[in-house]
MIBALUM-188870 format. One line per 2 residues: number of its first residue (from 1); their letters; for each residue x, y, z negated of N, C-alpha, C, O. Coordinates in steps of 0.2 Angstrom, whole numbers. Layout:
<nodes>
NUM	A	X:Y:Z:X:Y:Z:X:Y:Z:X:Y:Z ~ ...
</nodes>
This chain:
<nodes>
1	QL	142:-292:481:138:-294:488:132:-289:490:127:-287:487 ~ 134:-288:498:130:-283:501:125:-288:503:126:-293:506
3	QL	120:-284:503:112:-288:505:108:-283:505:107:-278:501 ~ 103:-285:513:97:-284:514:91:-287:515:90:-291:520
5	VE	87:-285:510:79:-290:508:73:-288:510:69:-285:505 ~ 70:-288:516:64:-285:519:58:-292:516:59:-298:515
7	SG	53:-288:514:47:-290:510:41:-286:514:42:-282:519 ~ 35:-289:512:29:-285:514:24:-289:520:18:-289:522
9	GG	29:-292:522:23:-294:527:20:-300:526:22:-303:521 ~ 15:-304:530:9:-307:527:6:-310:535:8:-313:540
11	LV	-3:-309:532:-8:-310:537:-11:-305:538:-12:-301:534 ~ -16:-305:545:-16:-298:543:-21:-297:551:-18:-297:557
13	QP	-29:-296:550:-33:-294:556:-31:-291:560:-28:-286:557 ~ -32:-291:565:-32:-285:571:-34:-277:571:-40:-276:571
15	GG	-30:-272:571:-33:-266:566:-30:-265:562:-29:-260:561 ~ -28:-270:557:-26:-269:551:-19:-266:550:-17:-265:556
17	SL	-16:-265:544:-10:-260:542:-6:-265:538:-9:-269:534 ~ 1:-265:539:6:-268:533:10:-262:532:10:-257:536
19	RL	13:-263:526:23:-258:525:26:-265:523:25:-270:519 ~ 31:-263:529:36:-270:528:42:-265:523:43:-260:526
21	SC	45:-266:518:51:-265:515:58:-266:515:59:-272:514 ~ 64:-264:517:70:-265:518:76:-264:512:80:-259:511
23	AA	76:-268:508:80:-267:500:86:-268:501:88:-273:504 ~ 91:-261:498:98:-263:499:102:-263:493:104:-258:490
25	SG	104:-268:491:110:-271:485:118:-273:487:122:-277:490 ~ 120:-267:484:126:-271:484:131:-264:489:137:-264:490
27	FT	127:-261:490:130:-253:494:125:-249:495:120:-252:495 ~ 126:-242:496:122:-238:497:119:-237:503:123:-238:508
29	LD	113:-237:505:109:-236:511:111:-229:512:111:-228:519 ~ 112:-224:511:112:-217:512:119:-217:517:119:-212:520
31	YY	122:-220:517:127:-221:522:127:-226:528:133:-227:530 ~ 118:-230:531:120:-231:537:113:-230:538:108:-231:534
33	AI	114:-229:545:110:-228:551:106:-237:550:109:-243:551 ~ 99:-235:550:95:-243:548:90:-245:555:85:-242:557
35	GW	91:-251:556:85:-252:562:80:-259:561:83:-265:560 ~ 74:-257:562:69:-264:562:69:-267:569:69:-264:574
37	FR	69:-275:568:69:-279:576:64:-283:572:62:-284:567 ~ 63:-286:579:57:-293:579:58:-297:583:61:-295:588
39	QA	56:-303:582:57:-310:586:50:-312:586:48:-314:580 ~ 47:-313:591:40:-318:590:44:-325:595:49:-326:598
41	PG	39:-330:593:39:-336:596:40:-337:604:36:-336:608 ~ 46:-339:606:47:-339:615:51:-332:617:54:-332:623
43	KE	50:-328:611:54:-323:615:61:-320:611:63:-322:605 ~ 64:-316:615:72:-313:614:68:-307:609:63:-303:610
45	RE	73:-307:604:72:-301:599:75:-296:601:80:-296:605 ~ 68:-289:599:67:-283:601:67:-278:595:66:-277:589
47	GV	70:-273:600:71:-266:595:65:-263:593:62:-260:598 ~ 62:-262:588:58:-258:585:57:-251:583:54:-247:586
49	SC	60:-249:577:61:-243:578:68:-243:572:71:-249:571 ~ 70:-236:570:77:-235:569:76:-228:567:73:-223:570
51	IS	81:-228:560:80:-222:557:90:-220:555:94:-223:554 ~ 90:-211:557:94:-210:557:100:-211:548:97:-211:543
53	RN	105:-211:548:108:-210:540:105:-204:535:104:-204:529 ~ 103:-199:539:101:-196:534:95:-192:535:94:-187:533
55	GG	90:-196:539:82:-196:540:79:-191:544:73:-190:545 ~ 85:-188:547:86:-184:551:82:-186:558:78:-182:560
57	ST	82:-191:561:78:-193:567:77:-200:568:79:-204:565 ~ 72:-201:572:69:-209:572:70:-211:581:73:-207:585
59	NY	68:-217:582:67:-220:588:61:-223:586:60:-223:580 ~ 56:-225:591:54:-230:590:54:-234:598:56:-231:604
61	AD	49:-241:598:49:-245:605:41:-241:609:36:-242:605 ~ 42:-239:613:33:-238:618:30:-242:614:26:-240:611
63	SV	31:-250:612:25:-253:612:22:-250:604:16:-250:603 ~ 25:-248:599:24:-247:594:23:-237:593:21:-234:588
65	KG	24:-235:597:23:-227:596:16:-226:594:12:-230:598 ~ 13:-222:588:10:-219:587:5:-223:581:1:-220:577
67	RF	8:-230:582:6:-236:578:10:-236:572:7:-236:567 ~ 17:-237:572:23:-235:567:27:-231:564:30:-226:567
69	TI	28:-232:559:30:-225:556:37:-227:550:36:-229:545 ~ 44:-228:553:51:-227:547:50:-221:545:49:-216:547
71	SR	53:-224:538:56:-219:535:59:-223:528:57:-228:526 ~ 63:-217:525:67:-220:518:66:-215:513:62:-210:513
73	DN	69:-218:507:67:-217:499:74:-220:499:76:-226:498 ~ 78:-214:498:87:-215:496:87:-216:486:92:-217:483
75	VK	81:-216:484:81:-215:476:78:-224:476:82:-227:473 ~ 74:-226:479:74:-233:480:82:-237:484:84:-242:482
77	NT	84:-233:488:89:-237:492:85:-243:496:86:-249:496 ~ 81:-241:499:75:-245:504:73:-242:510:77:-238:511
79	VY	70:-243:514:70:-242:520:63:-246:521:62:-252:520 ~ 56:-241:525:51:-243:524:48:-244:534:50:-241:538
81	LQ	44:-248:533:40:-246:540:33:-248:540:32:-254:538 ~ 29:-244:542:23:-244:540:19:-244:548:20:-240:553
83	MN	16:-250:546:13:-252:553:5:-251:553:1:-254:550 ~ 3:-247:557:-5:-248:557:-7:-251:562:-3:-255:566
85	SL	-13:-250:563:-17:-252:571:-15:-258:572:-13:-258:578 ~ -14:-264:570:-11:-269:572:-14:-273:575:-20:-275:575
87	KP	-7:-277:582:-11:-281:586:-8:-285:586:-3:-285:584 ~ -11:-294:590:-10:-298:590:-3:-299:593:0:-305:592
89	ED	0:-295:597:5:-295:601:13:-293:595:19:-293:595 ~ 7:-290:589:17:-287:587:18:-292:581:20:-290:575
91	TA	15:-299:582:15:-305:578:22:-309:579:24:-312:584 ~ 27:-309:572:35:-310:574:39:-308:567:38:-304:563
93	AY	43:-311:568:47:-311:561:52:-305:561:57:-305:565 ~ 51:-301:558:53:-294:557:58:-294:552:57:-297:547
95	YC	66:-290:555:70:-289:552:74:-283:552:75:-280:557 ~ 76:-281:546:81:-275:546:88:-276:545:90:-280:541
97	AA	91:-272:549:100:-270:549:102:-264:549:99:-260:552 ~ 107:-263:546:111:-257:544:118:-257:549:122:-261:552
99	DR	117:-250:550:123:-250:556:127:-245:552:124:-240:550 ~ 136:-243:550:138:-240:546:142:-238:550:147:-235:547
101	RR	141:-238:557:146:-233:562:144:-226:563:147:-221:564 ~ 138:-227:563:133:-223:567:129:-216:563:125:-218:558
103	AT	128:-212:563:127:-206:558:118:-205:563:113:-204:559 ~ 118:-206:569:111:-207:571:110:-216:574:114:-220:573
105	CV	104:-216:576:102:-224:577:101:-225:582:100:-220:586 ~ 102:-231:585:101:-234:590:98:-242:593:102:-246:592
107	MS	92:-244:595:90:-251:596:93:-256:600:89:-258:604 ~ 98:-258:599:101:-261:602:106:-266:596:110:-264:592
109	QV	103:-273:596:106:-277:589:112:-277:591:113:-279:585 ~ 115:-276:593:124:-279:594:128:-269:589:134:-269:587
111	SY	125:-264:589:126:-260:586:126:-260:576:128:-256:572 ~ 122:-267:576:121:-267:567:127:-271:564:131:-272:568
113	DF	128:-272:557:135:-274:554:130:-279:552:130:-285:553 ~ 126:-276:548:122:-282:542:114:-282:544:111:-277:546
115	WG	112:-290:542:106:-291:543:103:-294:537:106:-299:535 ~ 97:-293:536:93:-295:531:88:-302:535:87:-302:541
117	QG	85:-308:529:83:-315:533:77:-314:534:74:-319:535 ~ 72:-309:536:67:-308:540:61:-307:536:61:-307:530
119	TQ	55:-307:538:49:-307:535:43:-307:540:43:-304:545 ~ 39:-312:538:34:-313:546:30:-309:543:28:-308:537
121	VT	28:-308:551:20:-305:552:15:-308:556:17:-309:562 ~ 11:-308:554:5:-312:558:-1:-309:560:-5:-308:555
123	VS	-3:-307:566:-7:-301:567:-12:-306:569:-10:-309:574 ~ -21:-309:567:-23:-313:570:-31:-313:567:-32:-309:563
125	S	-34:-316:570:-45:-314:569:-45:-319:567:-51:-320:565
</nodes>
């Protein structure tokens, strides 16, 4: 079975931090570019960040630049999203997705082949 599982979400106060994990099973994540997406209530799904197959390049949405960092650990077959200085508008369900087609990455959801089930992030005082 090919599977992506997100974890690390939760409730945090504004200005706090969380680290999300995207763990792969049934396939080697090395061969995939990985994207993080989020969807808030009443809003469309949007791209947050992505990382290339070899980790050599990354992209971030303007709204999270300087606050979020994406990384990958091939030994653990896991991709991370470190989220700092969290804001209430970051509240959303966060999803990771894998793109087998490209060595680089894009933040368009149609480019991704496999999706995780999501993890909820809530930023509130």
